[in-house]
C-alpha positions as CSV (number, residue, x, y, z in Angstrom):
1,X,1.1,-15.9,2.1
2,X,2.8,-14.0,-0.6
3,X,5.9,-11.9,0.1
4,X,5.6,-12.5,3.9
5,X,2.2,-10.7,3.9
6,X,-1.1,-12.2,4.8
7,X,-3.6,-12.3,2.0
8,X,-5.8,-9.9,4.0
9,X,-3.0,-7.3,4.0
10,X,-2.5,-7.6,0.3
11,X,-6.3,-7.3,-0.2
12,X,-6.3,-4.1,1.9
13,X,-3.4,-2.6,-0.2
14,X,-5.1,-3.6,-3.4
15,X,-8.4,-2.1,-2.2
16,X,-7.0,1.4,-1.5
17,X,-7.5,2.8,-5.0
18,X,-11.1,1.6,-5.1
19,X,-11.9,3.2,-1.8
20,X,-10.2,6.6,-2.3
21,X,-10.7,8.5,-5.5
22,X,-7.5,10.5,-4.6
23,X,-5.4,7.3,-5.1
24,X,-5.0,5.9,-8.6
25,X,-2.5,3.2,-7.7
26,X,-1.0,1.5,-4.7
27,X,2.4,0.0,-5.6
28,X,4.6,-2.1,-3.3
29,X,8.4,-1.8,-4.1
30,X,11.7,-2.5,-2.5
31,X,13.0,-5.8,-1.1
32,X,9.6,-7.0,0.0
33,X,8.2,-6.8,-3.6
34,X,11.2,-8.8,-4.8
35,X,10.7,-11.5,-2.1
36,X,14.2,-10.9,-0.5
37,X,13.1,-9.1,2.6
38,X,13.9,-10.3,6.0
39,X,11.9,-10.7,9.2
40,X,11.4,-7.2,10.6
41,X,11.9,-5.4,7.2
42,X,9.7,-2.4,6.6
43,X,7.2,-2.2,3.7
44,X,7.8,0.2,0.9
45,X,4.5,1.4,-0.5
46,X,3.9,4.1,-3.1
47,X,0.5,5.7,-3.6
48,X,0.0,7.5,-6.9
49,X,-2.4,10.3,-6.9
50,X,-5.7,10.3,-8.7
51,X,-8.1,13.1,-8.1
52,X,-7.1,15.9,-5.7
53,X,-4.6,14.1,-3.3
54,X,-3.6,15.7,-0.1
55,X,-2.2,14.7,3.3
56,X,-5.6,14.4,5.0
57,X,-6.4,11.5,2.7
58,X,-3.0,9.8,3.5
59,X,-3.7,10.1,7.2
60,X,-7.1,8.7,6.8
61,X,-5.8,5.7,4.8
62,X,-3.2,5.1,7.5
63,X,-5.9,5.1,10.2
64,X,-8.0,2.5,8.3
């Protein structure tokens, strides 16, 4: 388990750009990416746009 995340969660995050053409990159940042987060900390995730991003895509990603 890396950065308090299960490998399956990391795989899901890494898979977002391959599943959605509207996302070019998924980047984790903040305390969790540095390894100094605490139990109960939130996850900071940045999605960089690829082709024609919009909120509908974001909502769809969140539902997956």
